[in-house]
C-alpha positions in Angstrom: -17.1 84.6 -82.0 -16.5 83.6 -79.1 -17.3 84.8 -75.0 -12.8 84.9 -73.8 -13.2 84.0 -69.6 -10.3 84.2 -68.0 -10.9 82.6 -64.2 -7.6 83.1 -61.4 -5.3 83.9 -64.1 -1.9 85.0 -62.8 1.6 85.5 -63.9 4.8 84.7 -62.6 8.7 85.9 -63.8 10.9 83.9 -61.5 9.2 85.5 -58.0 7.9 88.1 -59.1 4.3 87.4 -60.2 3.0 90.3 -62.2 -0.4 89.6 -62.3 -2.6 88.5 -59.8 -5.6 86.3 -59.8 -7.2 88.4 -62.8 -11.0 87.2 -63.4 -12.8 88.6 -66.4 -15.7 87.1 -68.6 -16.0 89.1 -71.8 -19.1 88.1 -73.5 -19.4 87.5 -77.3 -19.6 90.0 -79.6 -18.6 92.4 -76.9 -15.6 95.7 -77.2 -13.5 94.8 -73.5 -10.7 97.7 -73.1 -8.0 96.6 -70.9 -7.0 100.3 -69.0 -3.5 101.3 -66.9 -0.8 103.3 -66.6 2.2 101.7 -68.6 3.9 98.4 -66.9 0.4 96.9 -64.6 0.1 93.8 -66.5 -2.6 94.7 -69.3 0.1 93.7 -72.0 1.4 90.6 -70.1 -2.5 89.3 -69.9 -3.6 89.9 -73.8 -0.5 87.7 -74.5 -1.3 84.5 -72.5 -5.0 85.4 -73.9 -3.1 84.7 -77.7 -0.8 82.4 -76.4 2.1 84.2 -76.6 3.1 83.8 -72.7 2.4 81.2 -71.0 0.0 81.4 -67.7 1.5 80.6 -64.3 -1.5 79.5 -63.0 -5.6 79.9 -63.6 -8.2 79.2 -66.7 -8.3 80.9 -70.5 -11.7 79.7 -72.2 -12.0 81.4 -75.4 -15.7 80.0 -76.6 -16.5 77.8 -73.9 -13.2 76.1 -74.9 -10.1 75.7 -72.1 -6.4 77.2 -74.3 -4.4 76.8 -71.6 -1.6 74.4 -73.5 -3.2 75.5 -76.9 -0.7 77.1 -79.2 -1.3 80.1 -80.7 -2.0 79.3 -84.1 -4.6 76.9 -82.6 -6.6 79.7 -80.9 -8.4 81.3 -83.3 -7.9 84.6 -82.9 -6.0 87.4 -84.8 -3.4 90.2 -82.8 -2.9 93.3 -84.3 0.1 95.5 -83.1 1.4 98.7 -81.9 4.7 98.5 -84.5 2.6 97.2 -87.5 4.7 94.2 -88.0 4.0 94.5 -91.4 6.8 92.5 -94.1 8.4 95.0 -96.0 9.1 93.3 -99.3 5.7 92.2 -99.4 2.6 94.1 -101.0 -0.5 95.4 -99.1 -1.9 91.9 -101.0 0.5 89.6 -99.7 1.2 90.7 -97.0 -3.3 90.5 -95.9 -3.0 86.8 -97.4 -0.1 85.6 -96.1 -2.3 84.2 -93.2 -4.5 82.4 -95.6 -1.3 81.2 -97.9 0.2 79.4 -94.7 -3.4 77.9 -94.4 -3.3 77.0 -97.8 -6.2 78.2 -98.8 -7.0 78.4 -103.0 -5.8 82.1 -104.2 -9.5 82.5 -106.0 -10.6 82.9 -101.9 -7.4 84.7 -100.7 -8.4 87.2 -103.3 -12.0 87.9 -102.1 -11.3 88.0 -98.7 -8.7 90.3 -99.2 -10.8 92.4 -101.6 -13.6 92.4 -99.3 -11.3 93.6 -96.3 -10.1 96.0 -98.4 -13.0 97.9 -99.3 -14.6 98.3 -95.8 -10.9 99.7 -94.5 -10.3 102.1 -97.6 -7.4 99.8 -98.9 -8.5 98.7 -102.6 -6.4 101.2 -104.0 -3.0 100.2 -102.1 -3.5 96.4 -102.1 0.4 96.8 -105.2 2.1 98.9 -102.6 4.4 98.5 -99.9 4.8 99.1 -96.4 7.2 101.8 -97.1 4.5 103.6 -99.6 1.8 104.0 -97.1 1.1 106.7 -94.1 1.2 105.5 -90.5 -2.7 105.3 -90.7 -2.8 103.4 -93.8 -0.1 100.8 -92.6 -2.4 100.5 -89.4 -5.7 99.6 -92.0 -3.4 96.8 -93.2 -2.5 95.6 -90.4 -6.3 95.0 -88.7 -7.1 94.0 -92.6 -4.0 91.1 -92.2 -6.5 89.8 -89.0 -9.8 90.6 -90.7 -9.6 88.1 -93.4 -8.4 85.4 -91.1 -12.2 85.7 -89.2 -11.4 84.7 -86.3 -13.4 84.2 -83.0 -11.7 86.8 -81.4 -10.1 90.0 -82.1 -6.8 91.4 -79.8 -5.5 94.5 -80.4 -2.1 95.8 -78.5 -2.0 99.3 -78.1 -2.3 99.9 -82.0 -2.4 104.0 -82.1 0.4 104.2 -79.9 2.4 105.6 -82.9 -0.1 107.3 -84.5 -0.2 111.2 -84.4 -3.2 113.2 -82.3 -5.6 113.7 -85.0 -5.1 110.4 -86.5 -5.4 108.4 -83.3 -8.9 110.1 -83.0 -9.9 109.6 -86.7 -8.6 105.3 -86.3 -10.5 104.9 -82.8 -13.4 105.9 -84.5 -13.0 103.4 -87.4 -11.8 100.6 -85.1 -15.2 101.0 -83.0 -17.0 101.3 -86.9 -15.3 98.1 -88.0 -15.9 96.6 -84.6 -20.3 97.7 -85.0 -19.9 96.3 -88.2 -18.0 92.7 -87.8 -19.6 92.2 -84.2 -16.4 89.8 -83.4 -15.6 89.7 -80.0 -12.5 92.0 -79.1 -9.8 92.7 -76.6 -8.0 95.8 -76.7 -5.3 97.2 -74.5 -4.5 100.9 -74.1 -2.9 103.3 -71.6 -4.7 106.2 -72.8 -8.3 106.5 -71.3 -9.6 108.8 -73.7 -9.6 105.6 -75.8 -10.7 103.1 -73.5 -13.9 105.3 -72.8 -14.7 106.1 -76.3 -14.5 102.8 -77.4 -15.5 99.9 -74.7 -19.0 98.6 -74.3 -16.5 97.2 -70.9 -13.9 98.6 -68.9 -11.0 96.3 -67.3 -9.5 98.8 -65.1 -6.3 97.4 -64.0 -3.1 98.9 -61.5 0.1 96.7 -60.2 -1.2 93.8 -62.1 -4.2 93.3 -60.1 -8.2 94.2 -61.8 -9.3 97.3 -59.6 -12.6 97.6 -61.3 -15.1 96.3 -64.2 -17.5 98.0 -65.8 -19.5 100.0 -68.9 -17.6 103.0 -68.7 -19.9 105.8 -67.8 -20.6 103.5 -65.0 -16.7 103.6 -64.2 -16.7 107.3 -64.5 -19.8 108.1 -62.3 -19.6 104.9 -59.7 -15.6 105.0 -59.2 -14.3 102.3 -56.2 -11.6 103.6 -55.1 -9.3 106.8 -55.4 -7.1 105.1 -58.3 -10.2 104.0 -60.4 -11.7 107.6 -59.9 -8.2 109.4 -61.0 -7.2 107.2 -63.7 -10.8 107.6 -65.8 -11.7 111.0 -66.6 -9.8 113.7 -68.3 -8.6 116.4 -67.0 -8.5 114.7 -64.0 -10.2 114.1 -60.7 -9.4 116.9 -57.4 -8.6 115.3 -54.9 -8.4 117.1 -50.9 -7.5 116.2 -47.7 -9.6 116.6 -44.6 -11.8 115.2 -41.4 -15.5 114.8 -41.9 -17.3 118.0 -40.0 -21.0 118.0 -39.6 -22.7 121.6 -39.0 -26.7 122.6 -39.6 -27.0 122.4 -42.5 -25.1 118.8 -43.0 -21.8 116.9 -43.7 -18.6 119.0 -45.0 -14.7 118.4 -45.1 -12.3 120.9 -43.3 -9.4 120.9 -45.3 -7.8 123.7 -43.8 -9.3 125.5 -41.0 -10.7 128.5 -43.3 -11.8 126.0 -45.8 -15.3 124.2 -45.8 -16.0 122.2 -48.6 -19.4 121.4 -48.1 -21.0 117.6 -49.1 -23.9 116.8 -51.6 -25.5 114.0 -48.8 -24.7 112.3 -45.9 -21.4 109.5 -46.2 -22.7 107.0 -43.8 -19.7 107.6 -41.1 -18.5 109.2 -38.4 -17.8 112.6 -37.9 -13.7 113.4 -37.5 -13.0 110.8 -39.7 -9.6 112.0 -41.8 -11.0 110.7 -45.7 -9.7 112.4 -48.7 -12.7 114.1 -51.5 -12.6 114.0 -54.8 -14.4 116.8 -57.3 -14.1 116.6 -61.2 -13.2 119.8 -63.0 -16.8 119.5 -64.1 -18.0 120.0 -61.1 -16.3 122.8 -59.5 -18.0 126.0 -60.2 -18.0 129.6 -59.3 -20.5 130.6 -57.1 -20.1 133.7 -54.6 -20.2 131.4 -51.3 -17.6 129.3 -52.4 -13.8 127.7 -51.3 -11.3 130.5 -52.3 -9.1 130.1 -54.9 -6.0 131.7 -56.7 -5.8 131.4 -60.3 -3.0 129.9 -61.9 -3.3 129.4 -65.3 -6.1 130.2 -67.8 -6.4 127.8 -70.5 -9.3 128.9 -73.1 -10.8 126.5 -74.9 -13.8 128.2 -76.6 -16.4 125.9 -75.3 -15.1 126.3 -72.1 -12.4 127.7 -70.0 -10.2 125.7 -68.1 -8.4 127.3 -64.7 -5.4 125.6 -62.4 -6.1 127.1 -58.8 -4.6 126.5 -55.7 -6.9 126.0 -53.4 -6.0 125.4 -49.4 -2.5 125.1 -50.8 -3.7 121.7 -53.4 -3.3 122.5 -57.2 -6.8 121.6 -58.4 -8.5 122.3 -62.0 -12.5 123.5 -62.6 -13.4 123.9 -66.0 -15.9 126.6 -66.4 -18.7 127.5 -68.8 -18.8 131.2 -68.5 -16.6 133.4 -70.5 -14.6 135.9 -68.3 -11.0 137.7 -67.8 -10.1 135.8 -65.5 -6.7 136.7 -64.8 -3.2 134.7 -62.8 -2.9 135.7 -59.7 -7.4 136.4 -59.6 -9.2 134.3 -56.7 -12.0 132.9 -58.0 -15.4 131.1 -55.2 -15.5 127.8 -56.4 -17.9 125.3 -55.6 -18.5 121.5 -55.9 -21.9 120.4 -57.2 -21.0 117.0 -57.0 -18.1 114.4 -55.1 -16.5 111.1 -54.1 -15.4 110.8 -50.7 -12.5 107.9 -50.1 -10.6 106.3 -46.8 -7.6 107.9 -46.7 -5.9 104.8 -45.9 -7.3 102.2 -47.8 -8.1 104.9 -51.1 -11.8 102.9 -50.9 -14.9 104.8 -51.5 -17.1 106.0 -48.5 -20.8 106.1 -48.3 
């Protein structure tokens, strides 16, 4: 196991910089997820850690050793790819043992390691099969097994669940998390799915346009986003945003969304009244209350445990998740109040207060 440290890492393709000074420390044995929209630079960053992409400037260290110029095969990392990257003409056993064969490990040691990994991954009955005879989930287990047998210092996962159907993704992310808890190997995992990030990570790195926006534990990012991008990206359904002007009345601070709609804040955000701000409210924090803001229901989605109401509030589309069971209908007007809010500067998107 090893600590992975990136210090002011940058990547340029010609004159275009695609990773802008990323500095990240991943502790020994930690499961770190790089998350962000497509094209934000997360896979490029992972490939630089693997040595598959040269860095333009900065430093990458694995286990305290600078690896900028170290070739991939000497970095002691193992990578699991999105497309499995299995050899179609080899059996499951031979795919898993291939790296050990290249390293000239004794046959007995290769058998021992492959069988050990196969038991962990539930692949003992499939060792003589070929990739074409396996399901997508089984192929991904083989890809993980091939990484495990190498006993690397660091596991690197590049969107390994993207090719699986929704139900299998849920099962596989649980298996990967359980595998990490068992092996305790430092892991770096790339995904654009924030649900994967929230459920699997010890630490999340949120990226946008080649920059690291925020680093923290899943619930820290959820409860304390530093800006609108992180607030809107982390959480499903996404946070609602309402623009307005900060005012004050006898009962405290509020934001006037329009001339007739006032959104009350729970606390003073420490900025002058009259400032143009954006208020963020998570769907589960919009509650039905008689003295709330009028909103017209557009779509009703009952899920069993709760009901998602898609509404128009002061001309803005918002989502509310309510626990109450009722005969909600499109076109009906309900009154919504916010029990928790986030306030952001309209110009910079930074969080206020």
